[in-house]
TIKOL-532718 format. One record per residue: x negated, y negated, z of N, C-alpha, C in turn; residue number from 1; residue in one letter. Coordinates in Angstrom, 2 decimals, padded with zeros to 5 digits. Layout:
BEGIN
{site {X Y Z} {X Y Z} {X Y Z} NUM "a"}
...
This chain:
BEGIN
{site {013.75 024.04 -000.76} {014.19 022.70 -001.11} {013.07 021.99 -001.84} 1 "x"}
{site {013.40 021.32 -002.92} {012.45 020.50 -003.66} {013.21 019.30 -004.22} 2 "x"}
{site {013.20 018.21 -003.48} {014.03 017.04 -003.79} {013.75 016.45 -005.16} 3 "x"}
{site {012.52 016.55 -005.66} {012.18 015.94 -006.94} {012.96 016.56 -008.09} 4 "x"}
{site {013.38 017.79 -007.95} {014.11 018.44 -009.03} {015.59 018.65 -008.71} 5 "x"}
{site {016.04 018.18 -007.57} {017.47 018.26 -007.20} {018.25 017.25 -008.04} 6 "x"}
{site {019.30 017.71 -008.69} {020.09 016.83 -009.55} {021.27 016.20 -008.80} 7 "x"}
{site {021.66 016.74 -007.67} {022.85 016.24 -006.97} {022.54 015.12 -005.97} 8 "x"}
{site {021.46 015.25 -005.23} {021.09 014.30 -004.17} {022.28 014.04 -003.24} 9 "x"}
{site {022.90 015.11 -002.77} {024.06 014.98 -001.88} {023.68 014.40 -000.51} 10 "x"}
{site {022.40 014.33 -000.21} {021.96 013.70 001.03} {022.42 012.25 001.07} 11 "x"}
{site {022.54 011.64 -000.10} {023.02 010.26 -000.20} {024.41 010.11 000.43} 12 "x"}
{site {025.16 011.21 000.43} {026.52 011.22 000.99} {026.61 011.96 002.31} 13 "x"}
{site {025.46 012.22 002.94} {025.45 012.79 004.28} {025.12 014.27 004.39} 14 "x"}
{site {024.88 014.96 003.29} {024.55 016.38 003.37} {023.16 016.57 003.97} 15 "x"}
{site {023.05 017.50 004.89} {021.78 017.82 005.55} {021.33 019.20 005.07} 16 "x"}
{site {020.62 019.25 003.96} {020.21 020.52 003.34} {019.39 021.40 004.28} 17 "x"}
{site {018.60 020.79 005.12} {017.71 021.55 006.00} {018.28 021.75 007.41} 18 "x"}
{site {019.41 021.15 007.67} {020.01 021.22 009.02} {019.01 020.72 010.08} 19 "x"}
{site {018.35 019.62 009.74} {017.33 019.05 010.62} {017.63 017.61 011.03} 20 "x"}
{site {018.81 017.10 010.72} {019.10 015.68 010.97} {018.90 015.32 012.44} 21 "x"}
{site {019.38 016.15 013.33} {019.25 015.84 014.76} {017.78 015.79 015.17} 22 "x"}
{site {017.00 016.74 014.69} {015.57 016.76 014.99} {014.87 015.54 014.38} 23 "x"}
{site {015.26 015.17 013.16} {014.66 014.00 012.50} {014.99 012.72 013.26} 24 "x"}
{site {016.21 012.60 013.76} {016.61 011.41 014.54} {015.68 011.20 015.73} 25 "x"}
{site {015.21 012.28 016.32} {014.34 012.19 017.49} {012.95 011.66 017.15} 26 "x"}
{site {012.59 011.66 015.88} {011.28 011.15 015.47} {011.21 009.63 015.55} 27 "x"}
{site {012.37 008.97 015.59} {012.41 007.51 015.63} {012.43 007.03 017.06} 28 "x"}
{site {011.27 006.50 017.48} {011.12 006.00 018.84} {011.08 004.48 018.86} 29 "x"}
{site {010.62 003.95 019.97} {010.63 002.50 020.15} {009.70 001.77 019.18} 30 "x"}
{site {008.71 002.46 018.62} {007.85 001.84 017.60} {008.54 001.82 016.24} 31 "x"}
{site {009.20 002.92 015.88} {009.77 003.07 014.55} {011.09 002.31 014.37} 32 "x"}
{site {011.88 002.19 015.41} {013.22 001.61 015.27} {013.19 000.15 014.78} 33 "x"}
{site {012.35 -000.71 015.35} {012.32 -002.09 014.81} {011.89 -002.13 013.33} 34 "x"}
{site {010.94 -001.26 012.95} {010.50 -001.22 011.55} {011.62 -000.77 010.63} 35 "x"}
{site {012.33 000.27 011.00} {013.39 000.79 010.14} {014.57 -000.18 010.08} 36 "x"}
{site {014.80 -000.90 011.18} {015.87 -001.91 011.17} {015.52 -003.08 010.26} 37 "x"}
{site {014.29 -003.55 010.35} {013.86 -004.67 009.50} {013.89 -004.24 008.03} 38 "x"}
{site {013.45 -003.02 007.75} {013.45 -002.52 006.38} {014.88 -002.43 005.84} 39 "x"}
{site {015.80 -001.90 006.64} {017.19 -001.78 006.22} {017.83 -003.14 006.02} 40 "x"}
{site {017.47 -004.10 006.86} {018.02 -005.44 006.75} {017.58 -006.11 005.46} 41 "x"}
{site {016.28 -006.00 005.13} {015.78 -006.59 003.88} {016.46 -005.92 002.69} 42 "x"}
{site {016.57 -004.59 002.74} {017.22 -003.88 001.64} {018.67 -004.31 001.49} 43 "x"}
{site {019.41 -004.35 002.59} {020.84 -004.67 002.54} {021.09 -006.11 002.09} 44 "x"}
{site {020.30 -007.04 002.60} {020.54 -008.46 002.31} {019.99 -008.91 000.95} 45 "x"}
{site {018.96 -008.22 000.44} {018.27 -008.73 -000.75} {018.13 -007.70 -001.86} 46 "x"}
{site {018.95 -006.66 -001.83} {018.86 -005.60 -002.82} {018.93 -006.16 -004.25} 47 "x"}
{site {017.89 -005.92 -005.03} {017.79 -006.38 -006.43} {017.79 -007.91 -006.55} 48 "x"}
{site {017.41 -008.60 -005.48} {017.38 -010.06 -005.51} {015.98 -010.64 -005.28} 49 "x"}
{site {015.11 -009.86 -004.66} {013.79 -010.37 -004.29} {012.68 -009.50 -004.85} 50 "x"}
{site {011.53 -010.12 -005.13} {010.34 -009.39 -005.55} {009.71 -008.71 -004.34} 51 "x"}
{site {008.77 -007.82 -004.60} {008.07 -007.15 -003.51} {007.34 -008.16 -002.62} 52 "x"}
{site {006.75 -009.18 -003.19} {006.08 -010.20 -002.38} {007.09 -010.88 -001.47} 53 "x"}
{site {008.24 -011.25 -002.01} {009.27 -011.88 -001.18} {009.77 -010.93 -000.10} 54 "x"}
{site {009.92 -009.66 -000.45} {010.36 -008.68 000.55} {009.35 -008.54 001.68} 55 "x"}
{site {008.06 -008.56 001.37} {007.04 -008.48 002.42} {007.15 -009.69 003.34} 56 "x"}
{site {007.36 -010.86 002.78} {007.50 -012.07 003.60} {008.73 -011.94 004.50} 57 "x"}
{site {009.85 -011.56 003.94} {011.09 -011.42 004.73} {010.93 -010.35 005.81} 58 "x"}
{site {010.34 -009.22 005.46} {010.11 -008.15 006.42} {009.21 -008.64 007.55} 59 "x"}
{site {008.12 -009.31 007.18} {007.19 -009.84 008.18} {007.85 -010.83 009.12} 60 "x"}
{site {008.71 -011.67 008.58} {009.43 -012.64 009.41} {010.40 -011.93 010.35} 61 "x"}
{site {011.10 -010.92 009.84} {012.04 -010.18 010.69} {011.31 -009.44 011.82} 62 "x"}
{site {010.09 -009.03 011.55} {009.28 -008.32 012.55} {008.50 -009.29 013.45} 63 "x"}
{site {008.65 -010.59 013.20} {007.91 -011.62 013.95} {006.40 -011.45 013.83} 64 "x"}
{site {005.96 -011.00 012.66} {004.53 -010.88 012.40} {003.95 -012.27 012.23} 65 "x"}
{site {002.77 -012.45 012.75} {002.06 -013.72 012.60} {000.82 -013.60 011.74} 66 "x"}
{site {000.15 -012.44 011.83} {-001.13 -012.25 011.13} {-001.02 -011.11 010.13} 67 "x"}
{site {-001.37 -011.43 008.87} {-001.32 -010.47 007.77} {-002.75 -010.25 007.28} 68 "x"}
{site {-003.07 -009.00 006.97} {-004.37 -008.68 006.39} {-004.22 -008.26 004.94} 69 "x"}
{site {-005.11 -008.74 004.08} {-005.17 -008.31 002.68} {-006.45 -007.53 002.46} 70 "x"}
{site {-006.32 -006.26 002.15} {-007.46 -005.43 001.80} {-007.42 -005.28 000.28} 71 "x"}
{site {-008.34 -005.94 -000.42} {-008.23 -005.98 -001.86} {-009.47 -005.44 -002.56} 72 "x"}
{site {-009.24 -005.01 -003.80} {-010.31 -004.58 -004.70} {-010.93 -005.81 -005.35} 73 "x"}
{site {-012.23 -005.80 -005.48} {-012.93 -006.92 -006.11} {-012.45 -007.14 -007.55} 74 "x"}
{site {-011.98 -006.08 -008.19} {-011.45 -006.20 -009.55} {-010.14 -006.96 -009.62} 75 "x"}
{site {-009.52 -007.18 -008.48} {-008.28 -007.95 -008.41} {-008.48 -009.22 -007.58} 76 "x"}
{site {-009.67 -009.78 -007.69} {-010.03 -010.98 -006.94} {-009.12 -012.16 -007.26} 77 "x"}
{site {-008.87 -012.42 -008.53} {-008.04 -013.56 -008.92} {-006.61 -013.39 -008.42} 78 "x"}
{site {-006.08 -012.18 -008.60} {-004.72 -011.90 -008.14} {-004.63 -012.03 -006.62} 79 "x"}
{site {-005.67 -011.55 -005.93} {-005.68 -011.61 -004.47} {-005.71 -013.05 -003.96} 80 "x"}
{site {-006.42 -013.90 -004.68} {-006.46 -015.32 -004.30} {-005.06 -015.93 -004.40} 81 "x"}
{site {-004.32 -015.57 -005.45} {-002.95 -016.08 -005.60} {-002.03 -015.50 -004.53} 82 "x"}
{site {-002.17 -014.21 -004.27} {-001.36 -013.56 -003.23} {-001.64 -014.20 -001.87} 83 "x"}
{site {-002.92 -014.43 -001.59} {-003.33 -015.10 -000.35} {-002.63 -016.45 -000.21} 84 "x"}
{site {-002.65 -017.23 -001.29} {-002.06 -018.57 -001.22} {-000.55 -018.52 -000.97} 85 "x"}
{site {000.10 -017.49 -001.44} {001.54 -017.33 -001.18} {001.78 -016.95 000.29} 86 "x"}
{site {001.07 -015.94 000.75} {001.29 -015.46 002.12} {000.86 -016.47 003.18} 87 "x"}
{site {-000.14 -017.30 002.86} {-000.62 -018.26 003.88} {000.42 -019.33 004.20} 88 "x"}
{site {001.43 -019.45 003.35} {002.52 -020.38 003.64} {003.43 -019.86 004.76} 89 "x"}
{site {003.30 -018.58 005.08} {004.20 -017.95 006.05} {003.47 -017.31 007.22} 90 "x"}
{site {002.19 -016.95 007.04} {001.45 -016.21 008.05} {000.01 -016.70 008.12} 91 "x"}
{site {-000.67 -016.34 009.18} {-002.13 -016.45 009.23} {-002.63 -015.25 008.44} 92 "x"}
{site {-003.46 -015.49 007.41} {-003.87 -014.40 006.52} {-005.38 -014.20 006.61} 93 "x"}
{site {-005.77 -012.94 006.77} {-007.17 -012.55 006.71} {-007.33 -011.66 005.49} 94 "x"}
{site {-008.35 -011.91 004.69} {-008.57 -011.09 003.51} {-009.97 -010.50 003.56} 95 "x"}
{site {-010.08 -009.30 002.98} {-011.36 -008.62 002.98} {-011.51 -007.81 001.69} 96 "x"}
{site {-012.62 -008.05 001.01} {-012.94 -007.43 -000.28} {-013.49 -006.02 -000.07} 97 "x"}
{site {-013.26 -005.16 -001.04} {-013.71 -003.77 -000.94} {-015.23 -003.62 -000.85} 98 "x"}
{site {-015.98 -004.56 -001.39} {-017.44 -004.44 -001.40} {-018.09 -005.07 -000.17} 99 "x"}
{site {-017.28 -005.39 000.85} {-017.82 -006.03 002.05} {-019.04 -005.29 002.57} 100 "x"}
{site {-020.01 -006.01 002.99} {-021.28 -005.54 003.54} {-022.27 -005.09 002.47} 101 "x"}
{site {-021.83 -004.94 001.23} {-022.75 -004.63 000.13} {-023.57 -003.36 000.32} 102 "x"}
{site {-022.98 -002.33 000.89} {-023.70 -001.08 001.17} {-023.99 -000.35 -000.14} 103 "x"}
{site {-025.26 000.01 -000.31} {-025.70 000.72 -001.52} {-025.08 002.11 -001.58} 104 "x"}
{site {-024.57 002.47 -002.75} {-023.97 003.80 -002.93} {-024.96 004.92 -002.62} 105 "x"}
{site {-026.25 004.65 -002.77} {-027.25 005.69 -002.50} {-027.31 006.05 -001.01} 106 "x"}
{site {-026.83 005.16 -000.14} {-026.79 005.46 001.31} {-025.99 006.73 001.61} 107 "x"}
{site {-024.96 006.98 000.80} {-024.10 008.15 001.02} {-024.15 009.11 -000.17} 108 "x"}
{site {-025.16 008.95 -001.02} {-025.33 009.80 -002.19} {-024.06 009.83 -003.05} 109 "x"}
{site {-023.50 008.64 -003.31} {-022.27 008.52 -004.09} {-022.57 008.39 -005.57} 110 "x"}
{site {-021.71 008.92 -006.41} {-021.84 008.76 -007.85} {-021.74 007.28 -008.20} 111 "x"}
{site {-022.50 006.91 -009.24} {-022.50 005.52 -009.69} {-021.91 005.44 -011.09} 112 "x"}
{site {-021.28 004.33 -011.40} {-020.78 004.08 -012.75} {-021.96 003.88 -013.69} 113 "x"}
{site {-022.91 003.04 -013.26} {-024.13 002.78 -014.03} {-025.31 003.26 -013.20} 114 "x"}
{site {-025.88 004.38 -013.58} {-026.94 005.00 -012.79} {-028.26 004.23 -012.82} 115 "x"}
{site {-028.36 003.22 -013.70} {-029.61 002.48 -013.83} {-029.65 001.20 -013.00} 116 "x"}
{site {-028.56 000.86 -012.32} {-028.56 -000.40 -011.56} {-028.00 -000.20 -010.15} 117 "x"}
{site {-028.20 -001.23 -009.34} {-027.67 -001.22 -007.97} {-026.15 -001.26 -008.03} 118 "x"}
{site {-025.51 -000.48 -007.18} {-024.04 -000.52 -007.05} {-023.68 -000.48 -005.59} 119 "x"}
{site {-022.93 -001.48 -005.16} {-022.41 -001.47 -003.80} {-021.19 -000.55 -003.76} 120 "x"}
{site {-021.09 000.21 -002.68} {-019.94 001.10 -002.53} {-018.73 000.33 -002.03} 121 "x"}
{site {-017.56 000.86 -002.28} {-016.35 000.31 -001.66} {-016.37 000.74 -000.19} 122 "x"}
{site {-015.86 -000.10 000.67} {-015.98 000.11 002.10} {-014.61 000.00 002.78} 123 "x"}
{site {-013.69 000.95 002.51} {-012.35 000.85 003.08} {-012.31 000.99 004.59} 124 "x"}
{site {-013.22 001.77 005.16} {-013.27 001.89 006.62} {-013.71 000.56 007.22} 125 "x"}
{site {-014.66 -000.09 006.56} {-015.10 -001.42 007.00} {-014.00 -002.45 006.88} 126 "x"}
{site {-013.23 -002.38 005.78} {-012.11 -003.31 005.60} {-011.11 -003.15 006.75} 127 "x"}
{site {-010.78 -001.91 007.07} {-009.83 -001.65 008.17} {-010.41 -002.14 009.49} 128 "x"}
{site {-011.68 -001.88 009.71} {-012.33 -002.31 010.95} {-012.29 -003.83 011.09} 129 "x"}
{site {-012.59 -004.55 010.01} {-012.55 -006.02 010.03} {-011.14 -006.51 010.41} 130 "x"}
{site {-010.12 -005.95 009.76} {-008.74 -006.39 010.03} {-008.28 -005.94 011.41} 131 "x"}
{site {-008.77 -004.80 011.88} {-008.46 -004.37 013.25} {-009.00 -005.39 014.26} 132 "x"}
{site {-010.21 -005.89 014.01} {-010.80 -006.91 014.90} {-009.98 -008.19 014.90} 133 "x"}
{site {-009.35 -008.50 013.78} {-008.52 -009.70 013.69} {-007.12 -009.46 014.29} 134 "x"}
{site {-006.85 -008.23 014.68} {-005.56 -007.84 015.28} {-004.38 -008.24 014.41} 135 "x"}
{site {-004.49 -007.90 013.13} {-003.40 -008.20 012.21} {-002.16 -007.40 012.59} 136 "x"}
{site {-001.01 -007.94 012.25} {000.27 -007.28 012.52} {000.68 -006.35 011.39} 137 "x"}
{site {000.22 -006.66 010.17} {000.54 -005.89 008.98} {-000.62 -006.04 008.00} 138 "x"}
{site {-001.02 -004.92 007.39} {-002.06 -004.97 006.38} {-001.48 -004.57 005.03} 139 "x"}
{site {-001.96 -005.26 004.00} {-001.44 -005.07 002.65} {-002.57 -004.64 001.73} 140 "x"}
{site {-002.36 -003.53 001.03} {-003.34 -003.04 000.07} {-003.08 -003.69 -001.28} 141 "x"}
{site {-004.15 -004.23 -001.86} {-004.08 -004.83 -003.19} {-005.12 -004.11 -004.06} 142 "x"}
{site {-004.69 -003.01 -004.69} {-005.48 -002.34 -005.69} {-006.69 -001.56 -005.22} 143 "x"}
{site {-006.67 -001.02 -004.01} {-007.79 -000.17 -003.61} {-007.77 001.12 -004.42} 144 "x"}
{site {-008.95 001.66 -004.67} {-009.07 002.90 -005.44} {-008.40 004.06 -004.72} 145 "x"}
{site {-008.04 005.09 -005.49} {-007.52 006.30 -004.89} {-008.58 006.86 -003.93} 146 "x"}
{site {-008.17 007.28 -002.81} {-009.10 007.76 -001.78} {-009.48 006.63 -000.84} 147 "x"}
{site {-009.87 005.50 -001.40} {-010.19 004.34 -000.56} {-008.92 003.84 000.13} 148 "x"}
{site {-007.80 003.86 -000.60} {-006.53 003.46 000.01} {-006.15 004.40 001.15} 149 "x"}
{site {-006.46 005.68 000.99} {-006.15 006.67 002.03} {-007.00 006.40 003.27} 150 "x"}
{site {-008.30 006.19 003.06} {-009.19 005.90 004.20} {-008.79 004.61 004.90} 151 "x"}
{site {-008.47 003.58 004.11} {-008.05 002.31 004.72} {-006.82 002.52 005.59} 152 "x"}
{site {-005.81 003.19 005.05} {-004.57 003.42 005.79} {-004.83 004.24 007.05} 153 "x"}
{site {-005.67 005.24 006.92} {-005.99 006.11 008.06} {-006.66 005.33 009.19} 154 "x"}
{site {-007.49 004.36 008.84} {-008.27 003.63 009.86} {-007.64 002.31 010.30} 155 "x"}
{site {-006.60 001.88 009.64} {-005.93 000.64 010.03} {-005.11 000.85 011.29} 156 "x"}
{site {-005.28 -000.05 012.25} {-004.47 000.01 013.46} {-003.09 -000.61 013.24} 157 "x"}
{site {-002.98 -001.51 012.30} {-001.70 -002.15 011.96} {-001.00 -001.30 010.90} 158 "x"}
{site {000.33 -001.41 010.81} {001.03 -000.75 009.71} {000.50 -001.25 008.37} 159 "x"}
{site {000.57 -000.39 007.36} {000.04 -000.71 006.03} {001.14 -000.56 004.99} 160 "x"}
{site {001.20 -001.52 004.07} {002.05 -001.40 002.89} {001.19 -001.67 001.67} 161 "x"}
{site {001.62 -001.16 000.54} {000.89 -001.35 -000.70} {001.65 -002.32 -001.59} 162 "x"}
{site {000.95 -003.35 -002.03} {001.54 -004.30 -002.97} {001.13 -003.94 -004.40} 163 "x"}
{site {-000.13 -003.55 -004.57} {-000.65 -003.22 -005.90} {-001.34 -001.87 -005.83} 164 "x"}
{site {-000.97 -000.98 -006.76} {-001.64 000.31 -006.90} {-002.57 000.20 -008.10} 165 "x"}
{site {-003.83 000.55 -007.90} {-004.80 000.43 -008.99} {-004.51 001.46 -010.08} 166 "x"}
{site {-004.47 000.97 -011.29} {-004.42 001.81 -012.48} {-005.09 001.00 -013.58} 167 "x"}
{site {-006.37 001.25 -013.77} {-007.16 000.46 -014.72} {-006.67 000.62 -016.16} 168 "x"}
{site {-006.12 001.78 -016.47} {-005.67 002.05 -017.84} {-004.35 001.37 -018.14} 169 "x"}
{site {-003.44 001.34 -017.16} {-002.08 000.85 -017.40} {-001.80 -000.49 -016.70} 170 "x"}
{site {-002.81 -001.35 -016.62} {-002.65 -002.70 -016.05} {-002.01 -002.66 -014.67} 171 "x"}
{site {-002.46 -001.72 -013.84} {-002.00 -001.57 -012.46} {-000.50 -001.29 -012.38} 172 "x"}
{site {-000.01 -000.56 -013.35} {001.39 -000.12 -013.39} {001.40 001.39 -013.61} 173 "x"}
{site {001.13 002.19 -012.56} {001.02 003.63 -012.75} {002.28 004.29 -013.30} 174 "x"}
{site {003.44 003.68 -013.09} {004.66 004.27 -013.64} {004.74 004.12 -015.15} 175 "x"}
{site {003.88 003.30 -015.72} {003.83 003.19 -017.17} {003.60 004.55 -017.83} 176 "x"}
{site {002.85 005.42 -017.17} {002.60 006.76 -017.70} {003.88 007.58 -017.77} 177 "x"}
{site {004.80 007.33 -016.86} {006.07 008.06 -016.83} {007.06 007.45 -017.82} 178 "x"}
{site {007.01 006.13 -018.01} {007.94 005.45 -018.90} {007.55 005.58 -020.37} 179 "x"}
{site {006.30 005.95 -020.65} {005.83 006.10 -022.03} {005.84 007.57 -022.41} 180 "x"}
{site {006.69 007.93 -023.35} {006.73 009.33 -023.79} {005.39 009.79 -024.35} 181 "x"}
{site {004.66 008.91 -025.01} {003.37 009.26 -025.56} {002.39 009.65 -024.46} 182 "x"}
{site {002.35 008.82 -023.42} {001.41 009.10 -022.33} {001.89 010.28 -021.50} 183 "x"}
{site {003.19 010.39 -021.30} {003.75 011.50 -020.54} {003.40 012.83 -021.21} 184 "x"}
{site {003.51 012.90 -022.52} {003.14 014.11 -023.24} {001.66 014.42 -023.08} 185 "x"}
{site {000.84 013.41 -023.08} {-000.59 013.59 -022.86} {-000.85 014.18 -021.48} 186 "x"}
{site {-000.15 013.66 -020.47} {-000.34 014.16 -019.10} {000.13 015.59 -018.96} 187 "x"}
{site {001.23 015.92 -019.59} {001.78 017.29 -019.49} {000.87 018.31 -020.15} 188 "x"}
{site {000.07 017.93 -021.14} {-000.81 018.85 -021.83} {-002.08 019.15 -021.02} 189 "x"}
{site {-002.38 018.31 -020.03} {-003.62 018.50 -019.26} {-003.51 019.62 -018.27} 190 "x"}
């Protein structure tokens, strides 16, 4: 089975290609059921009507979340400030920048963009730790680098959703590479 290349998607109509539906149902316990219910409710009530930011607010309200964490990239500081101002109307918001603590990249022998100057490393484990201490109900990634987003998610005690995926080339719109035949051809040649 390889769903990405399946042209029928009969699962949409109830087909169980792997004959695992019963086993999959058992994966949903008392932690997962409220999340999946809130997600389905937002989808059903606001399908094609709300932005991702609005959906996060609605989802958070349905889950009775009070505290939201923003783990953001310093390169998206201005956007994060705006996002913060929107979410603070609905939740207590804690935000934490990727460069928190200013740890020198040389501490971990990390590659530097500019080898001639000081560079603070991104600190996704620190970001997660900070938000864990604040006991956030939901954490939101705003443009963390590839790998850093993985570490943040792995170390976050609260559920994590992504609002912005970093793509410096395509203005943080990674699907632009798929929608542009020119760029898609470039990717296929690599």
